[in-house]
TORTI-964505 format. One record per residue: residue number from 1; residue in one letter; z, x, y of N, C-alpha, C in turn. Coordinates in Angstrom, 2 decimals. Layout:
BEGIN
SEGU     n   res        nz        nx        ny       caz       cax       cay        cz        cx        cy
SEGU   NUM     a         Z         X         Y         Z         X         Y         Z         X         Y
...
END
This chain:
BEGIN
SEGU     n   res        nz        nx        ny       caz       cax       cay        cz        cx        cy
SEGU     1     x    179.60     92.33     21.48    178.30     92.14     22.04    177.28     93.01     21.17
SEGU     2     x    177.59     94.27     21.09    176.72     95.18     20.33    176.63     94.84     18.86
SEGU     3     x    177.68     94.36     18.32    177.76     93.99     16.87    176.78     92.78     16.63
SEGU     4     x    176.68     91.88     17.62    175.76     90.80     17.42    174.27     91.29     17.46
SEGU     5     x    173.94     92.27     18.29    172.74     92.92     18.39    172.37     93.65     17.01
SEGU     6     x    173.31     94.33     16.54    173.16     95.15     15.21    172.92     94.15     14.13
SEGU     7     x    173.68     92.98     14.13    173.49     92.12     12.99    172.17     91.36     13.02
SEGU     8     x    171.65     91.10     14.24    170.35     90.61     14.29    169.19     91.55     13.94
SEGU     9     x    169.45     92.79     14.32    168.43     93.84     13.98    168.33     94.01     12.46
SEGU    10     x    169.44     93.85     11.82    169.41     93.92     10.34    168.71     92.77      9.69
SEGU    11     x    168.50     91.69     10.43    167.72     90.59      9.81    166.25     90.67     10.00
SEGU    12     x    165.79     91.57     10.80    164.40     91.76     11.19    163.70     92.34      9.85
SEGU    13     x    162.53     91.80      9.62    161.69     92.32      8.53    160.74     93.34      9.21
SEGU    14     x    161.00     94.66      8.94    160.20     95.73      9.55    158.88     96.00      8.81
SEGU    15     x    157.92     96.49      9.44    156.79     96.88      8.74    156.93     98.11      7.93
SEGU    16     x    156.23     98.31      6.89    156.30     99.51      6.10    155.49    100.54      7.04
SEGU    17     x    155.68    101.83      6.67    155.02    102.91      7.43    153.51    102.69      7.27
SEGU    18     x    152.99    102.35      6.12    151.56    102.20      5.91    150.98    101.02      6.65
SEGU    19     x    151.76     99.94      6.71    151.28     98.75      7.53    151.28     99.10      8.97
SEGU    20     x    152.30     99.86      9.50    152.42    100.33     10.85    151.22    101.20     11.26
SEGU    21     x    150.99    102.12     10.47    149.76    103.00     10.70    148.39    102.27     10.71
SEGU    22     x    148.25    101.35      9.73    147.02    100.59      9.66    146.81     99.69     10.90
SEGU    23     x    147.98     98.93     11.19    147.74     98.01     12.29    147.61     98.78     13.69
SEGU    24     x    148.38     99.84     13.82    148.14    100.64     15.07    146.70    101.13     15.18
SEGU    25     x    146.14    101.59     14.17    144.75    102.02     14.05    143.84    100.88     14.46
SEGU    26     x    144.07     99.68     13.84    143.29     98.51     14.15    143.29     98.13     15.57
SEGU    27     x    144.53     98.08     16.18    144.64     97.79     17.57    143.86     98.81     18.46
SEGU    28     x    143.99    100.18     18.12    143.33    101.19     18.90    141.74    100.96     18.75
SEGU    29     x    141.20    100.72     17.55    139.88    100.42     17.24    139.33     99.24     18.06
SEGU    30     x    140.05     98.15     18.04    139.68     96.90     18.78    139.57     97.20     20.23
SEGU    31     x    140.57     97.97     20.71    140.67     98.30     22.18    139.48     99.18     22.64
SEGU    32     x    139.21    100.15     21.83    138.04    101.00     22.15    136.73    100.19     22.05
SEGU    33     x    136.44     99.34     21.05    135.24     98.63     21.00    135.18     97.58     22.21
SEGU    34     x    136.18     97.06     22.54    136.24     96.07     23.64    135.94     96.78     24.97
SEGU    35     x    136.50     98.00     25.10    136.20     98.69     26.38    134.80     99.12     26.47
SEGU    36     x    134.17     99.57     25.30    132.83     99.94     25.35    131.86     98.69     25.56
SEGU    37     x    132.24     97.55     24.99    131.48     96.43     25.22    131.54     95.98     26.64
SEGU    38     x    132.74     95.95     27.24    132.82     95.48     28.51    132.17     96.58     29.58
SEGU    39     x    132.17     97.79     29.19    131.47     98.84     29.91    129.92     98.56     29.94
SEGU    40     x    129.39     98.24     28.74    127.99     97.98     28.61    127.57     96.67     29.48
SEGU    41     x    128.44     95.74     29.37    128.13     94.45     30.09    128.24     94.73     31.56
SEGU    42     x    129.20     95.40     31.99    129.33     95.78     33.44    128.12     96.65     33.91
SEGU    43     x    127.71     97.54     33.12    126.47     98.34     33.47    125.30     97.46     33.61
SEGU    44     x    125.10     96.64     32.71    123.93     95.65     32.63    123.98     94.74     33.94
SEGU    45     x    125.10     94.16     34.22    125.20     93.28     35.39    125.04     94.10     36.70
SEGU    46     x    125.41     95.35     36.81    125.29     96.20     38.00    123.82     96.45     38.12
SEGU    47     x    123.05     96.78     37.01    121.66     96.95     37.19    120.91     95.73     37.63
SEGU    48     x    121.31     94.54     36.97    120.70     93.36     37.34    120.93     93.05     38.86
SEGU    49     x    122.12     93.08     39.36    122.40     92.73     40.67    121.70     93.77     41.62
SEGU    50     x    121.64     95.04     41.32    120.89     95.94     42.07    119.35     95.63     42.11
SEGU    51     x    118.88     95.23     40.99    117.44     94.78     40.97    117.18     93.59     41.78
SEGU    52     x    118.09     92.56     41.70    117.86     91.31     42.44    118.05     91.46     43.92
SEGU    53     x    119.14     92.05     44.38    119.51     92.05     45.73    119.03     93.29     46.48
SEGU    54     x    118.85     94.49     45.81    118.40     95.62     46.53    116.85     95.88     46.35
SEGU    55     x    116.46     95.35     45.18    115.00     95.40     44.86    114.58     96.66     44.17
SEGU    56     x    115.36     96.97     43.19    115.03     98.21     42.37    115.76     99.45     42.87
SEGU    57     x    115.37    100.49     42.24    115.93    101.72     42.80    116.61    102.57     41.70
END
């Protein structure tokens, strides 16, 4: 059983260290940008809903 797993793992094309670091950084950057964007949108909608339903404040 484990020999099959080892054989399959040897067939995998692994990323180079440079590719791994680059792609990890890219994922983190996109995650942070999306979190900030969603935070700004949420803040805007909160202000809009408060203005419409509560009447300012």
